[in-house]
C-alpha positions as CSV (number, residue, x, y, z in Angstrom):
1,M,17.6,10.6,-12.7
2,R,18.2,9.5,-9.0
3,T,14.4,8.8,-8.6
4,A,14.7,6.3,-11.5
5,R,18.1,4.9,-10.3
6,K,16.4,4.2,-7.0
7,L,13.5,2.5,-8.8
8,W,16.1,0.3,-10.7
9,V,17.6,-0.8,-7.6
10,S,14.6,-1.6,-5.8
11,L,13.3,-3.9,-8.9
12,V,16.6,-5.5,-9.6
13,T,17.1,-6.3,-5.5
14,A,13.3,-7.6,-5.1
15,G,14.1,-9.5,-8.4
16,I,17.0,-11.1,-6.7
17,F,15.5,-12.4,-3.7
18,C,12.4,-13.8,-5.8
19,I,14.7,-15.6,-7.6
20,L,16.8,-17.0,-4.6
21,A,13.7,-18.0,-2.9
22,A,12.4,-19.8,-6.2
23,I,15.7,-21.5,-6.6
24,A,15.5,-22.8,-2.8
25,T,12.1,-24.0,-3.2
26,N,12.6,-25.7,-6.4
27,L,15.5,-27.4,-4.6
28,T,13.8,-28.5,-1.8
29,A,11.0,-29.7,-4.1
30,V,13.7,-31.8,-6.2
31,I,15.2,-33.3,-3.5
32,F,11.9,-33.5,-1.2
33,P,12.4,-37.6,0.2
34,H,9.4,-39.8,-0.9
35,W,7.4,-37.1,-3.1
36,M,4.5,-38.7,-3.8
37,E,5.3,-42.0,-2.5
38,Y,2.6,-43.5,0.3
39,S,3.2,-46.7,1.5
40,K,0.8,-48.7,3.6
41,A,1.4,-51.9,6.0
42,N,1.0,-54.4,2.5
43,A,3.7,-52.2,0.9
44,D,1.1,-50.5,-1.7
45,V,3.1,-47.6,-3.2
46,Y,1.6,-44.9,-4.8
47,P,2.9,-42.0,-7.5
48,N,6.5,-41.0,-7.0
49,R,8.5,-38.4,-8.9
50,G,11.6,-40.6,-8.4
51,V,14.0,-38.1,-8.4
52,L,16.4,-38.6,-6.3
53,E,14.8,-42.1,-4.3
54,S,14.0,-45.4,-6.2
55,C,10.5,-44.7,-8.0
56,K,7.6,-47.1,-7.8
57,G,3.9,-47.2,-8.4
58,T,1.1,-49.4,-8.4
59,F,-1.8,-49.7,-10.4
60,G,-4.2,-52.9,-9.0
61,S,-1.8,-55.5,-8.7
62,E,0.3,-54.6,-11.5
63,C,4.3,-52.6,-9.8
64,Q,6.8,-51.2,-11.9
65,T,10.5,-50.6,-9.9
66,I,12.6,-48.3,-11.6
67,S,15.7,-48.2,-9.8
68,N,17.3,-45.0,-11.4
69,P,15.2,-42.4,-13.5
70,W,17.7,-42.6,-15.9
71,L,18.3,-46.0,-16.3
72,L,15.7,-47.5,-18.8
73,Y,15.3,-50.7,-17.1
74,H,12.0,-51.2,-15.3
75,D,10.0,-54.2,-14.3
76,C,6.0,-55.2,-14.8
77,I,6.0,-57.2,-11.8
78,L,2.8,-58.9,-10.5
79,S,2.2,-60.4,-7.3
80,S,0.2,-63.6,-9.1
81,G,2.8,-64.0,-12.0
82,I,4.0,-62.5,-15.0
83,C,3.0,-59.3,-16.5
84,D,1.0,-59.9,-20.0
85,E,2.6,-57.8,-23.4
86,A,0.0,-54.7,-22.9
87,Q,1.1,-54.5,-19.0
88,Q,4.6,-54.3,-19.8
89,K,4.1,-51.7,-22.9
90,R,2.5,-49.7,-20.6
91,T,5.1,-49.7,-17.8
92,N,7.6,-48.7,-20.4
93,V,5.4,-45.7,-21.4
94,I,5.1,-44.8,-17.4
95,T,8.9,-45.1,-17.5
96,R,9.9,-42.6,-20.3
97,L,6.8,-39.9,-19.0
98,R,8.7,-40.3,-15.2
99,I,11.9,-39.5,-16.8
100,V,10.4,-36.6,-18.3
101,N,8.8,-35.7,-14.9
102,W,12.3,-35.9,-13.5
103,T,14.2,-33.9,-16.3
104,L,11.4,-31.2,-16.6
105,P,12.0,-29.8,-12.9
106,V,15.8,-30.2,-12.9
107,A,16.3,-28.4,-16.5
108,A,14.2,-25.8,-14.7
109,L,16.4,-25.7,-11.9
110,G,19.6,-25.5,-13.5
111,L,18.3,-22.7,-16.4
112,E,17.3,-20.5,-13.3
113,T,20.3,-20.8,-11.4
114,I,22.7,-20.5,-14.2
115,T,20.9,-17.4,-15.6
116,S,20.5,-15.4,-12.0
117,F,23.6,-15.8,-10.8
118,A,25.3,-15.1,-14.4
119,C,23.4,-11.8,-14.5
120,I,24.1,-11.1,-10.8
121,F,27.7,-11.6,-11.4
122,Y,27.8,-9.3,-14.5
123,L,25.7,-6.9,-13.0
124,L,28.6,-7.0,-10.1
125,A,31.1,-6.4,-12.8
126,V,29.8,-4.0,-14.4
127,R,29.6,-2.0,-11.2
128,Y,32.7,-2.8,-10.1
129,C,35.2,-3.8,-12.5
130,M,34.5,-1.5,-15.5
131,S,36.2,1.5,-16.0
132,K,33.0,3.0,-18.0
133,P,30.0,1.2,-16.7
134,S,27.5,0.7,-19.4
135,A,24.2,1.0,-18.6
136,Q,22.8,-0.5,-21.9
137,S,24.9,-3.8,-21.0
138,A,23.2,-4.0,-17.9
139,Q,19.7,-3.4,-19.2
140,S,20.5,-6.0,-21.8
141,C,21.5,-8.3,-19.2
142,L,18.6,-7.8,-17.2
143,A,16.0,-8.3,-20.4
144,V,17.9,-11.4,-21.3
145,S,17.5,-12.8,-17.8
146,G,14.2,-11.8,-17.0
147,Y,12.9,-13.5,-20.5
148,L,14.8,-17.2,-19.7
149,L,13.7,-16.6,-15.9
150,W,10.6,-16.8,-17.1
151,L,11.0,-19.9,-19.2
152,S,12.3,-21.9,-16.4
153,A,9.5,-21.0,-14.7
154,I,6.8,-22.1,-17.4
155,T,9.3,-25.4,-17.5
156,T,8.5,-26.3,-13.9
157,V,5.0,-25.5,-14.5
158,I,4.9,-27.9,-17.6
159,G,6.8,-30.3,-15.4
160,I,4.0,-30.1,-12.4
161,I,1.2,-30.9,-15.6
162,S,3.6,-33.5,-16.9
163,F,3.6,-35.3,-13.5
164,E,0.2,-35.2,-12.7
165,G,-0.7,-35.9,-16.5
166,T,1.4,-39.1,-15.7
167,S,-0.5,-40.4,-12.3
168,T,-3.9,-39.6,-14.3
169,F,-2.2,-41.9,-17.3
170,E,-1.5,-44.7,-14.5
171,G,-5.1,-44.9,-13.3
172,I,-4.5,-43.1,-9.6
173,T,-6.3,-40.0,-9.1
174,T,-4.2,-39.0,-5.8
175,N,-6.7,-36.9,-3.9
176,I,-9.4,-39.3,-4.4
177,K,-7.0,-42.1,-3.6
178,I,-5.9,-40.2,-0.1
179,K,-10.0,-39.2,0.7
180,G,-10.8,-43.2,0.3
181,M,-7.7,-44.4,2.2
182,A,-9.1,-42.9,5.4
183,G,-10.4,-46.3,6.7
184,M,-7.2,-48.1,5.9
185,L,-4.6,-45.7,7.7
186,R,-4.0,-44.8,11.2
187,Q,-5.1,-41.2,11.5
188,E,-1.5,-39.9,12.1
189,D,-0.2,-41.4,8.7
190,L,-3.4,-40.4,6.8
191,E,-2.5,-36.8,8.2
192,T,1.4,-37.2,7.4
193,L,0.5,-38.6,3.4
194,E,-1.9,-35.5,3.4
195,R,1.0,-33.2,4.8
196,N,3.5,-34.5,2.2
197,Y,1.6,-34.4,-0.8
198,G,0.5,-30.6,-0.3
199,L,3.8,-29.8,0.9
200,S,5.5,-31.2,-2.0
201,S,3.0,-29.4,-4.9
202,Y,3.2,-26.2,-2.9
203,L,6.8,-26.0,-3.3
204,S,6.6,-26.4,-7.0
205,W,4.2,-23.9,-7.5
206,A,5.5,-21.3,-5.3
207,S,8.9,-22.1,-7.2
208,A,7.1,-21.5,-10.4
209,G,5.4,-18.3,-9.0
210,L,8.9,-16.7,-7.4
211,G,10.3,-17.2,-10.6
212,V,7.3,-15.4,-12.9
213,A,7.9,-12.6,-10.1
214,A,11.8,-12.3,-10.6
215,S,11.4,-12.7,-14.4
216,W,9.2,-9.7,-14.8
217,L,11.0,-7.7,-11.9
218,W,14.2,-7.7,-14.4
219,I,12.2,-7.2,-17.4
220,A,11.0,-3.9,-16.0
221,A,14.2,-2.7,-14.5
222,S,15.4,-3.0,-18.2
223,F,13.2,-0.4,-18.9
224,V,13.5,1.8,-16.0
225,Q,16.8,3.5,-16.9
226,P,18.1,3.6,-20.2
227,P,21.0,5.8,-21.4
228,P,19.7,8.8,-23.2
229,H,20.2,8.3,-26.7
230,I,18.4,4.5,-26.1
231,S,14.9,4.6,-25.5
232,N,14.0,0.8,-25.8
233,P,16.8,-1.5,-24.4
234,S,16.3,-4.8,-26.0
235,I,17.8,-8.5,-25.7
236,Y,19.6,-7.8,-29.2
237,G,21.6,-5.0,-27.5
238,L,24.2,-7.1,-26.0
239,T,27.0,-6.1,-28.2
240,T,26.3,-2.5,-27.7
241,S,27.9,-0.1,-25.3
242,S,27.1,3.3,-24.1
243,T,29.3,5.7,-22.6
244,A,26.3,6.6,-19.6
245,P,27.4,5.5,-16.4
246,L,25.2,2.9,-14.8
247,Y,26.1,4.6,-11.2
248,P,28.1,7.2,-10.2
249,L,32.3,5.8,-10.8
250,T,34.0,4.9,-7.7
251,P,37.1,6.7,-6.7
252,K,39.2,3.8,-8.5
253,Q,37.1,4.1,-11.5
254,Q,37.7,7.8,-11.6
255,D,41.7,7.2,-11.2
256,K,41.5,4.8,-14.1
257,Q,39.5,7.0,-16.2
258,K,41.9,10.2,-15.5
259,A,44.6,7.6,-16.4
260,T,43.3,7.0,-20.0
261,I,42.8,10.8,-20.7
């Protein structure tokens, strides 16, 4: 029993560190300035997620400007004149795709943050605030949170794929474009461009990977130390409480228990 308890604590603690790291990397990725926005001397701008910055993009001489990803105001601008109907429709589609690109990572960030902190605080409440800490309620919390964290990681991945798909739809293959700019940029500008592109991508993928790791650590922990009469804790057992203590009772909890007898 003691070995199982130590394993449970190790899994839960490792999951906490993983999810905190996932939140930090996802938050950094969301607010990272000038994500995918590369400017040259002639003001040519490349795909930008536009999360907290103005969002601009070019395709040949066609350019759209979005002052805010949540506002459906958008312009299709040509240096040589007014966009035709087809170009304006295309800009409208890209605008909505970029709103999706903005929404997915923010939704994933919110889900993993609320889920993880809610479960952490609940585990602390089970440990220190209940006169009879319930192993089943703690295990159910871990199981539910684990599946929700897995869902948030998948949402992050979908957001990455959506952004890359939007870039492809815009007709810009970023890696090829970067390589093709070697003769047009100063070496230090090219190095900065490549570094920012890599860092932004790595942050998103790292957040998704850490989220998956945290989810499976917590799901595994939910099956490590079930109370004697429950062999398979499930996400449907939220309202079920057992009298099997999760930890040895603290002196304060022992006093409360004696007072109720």
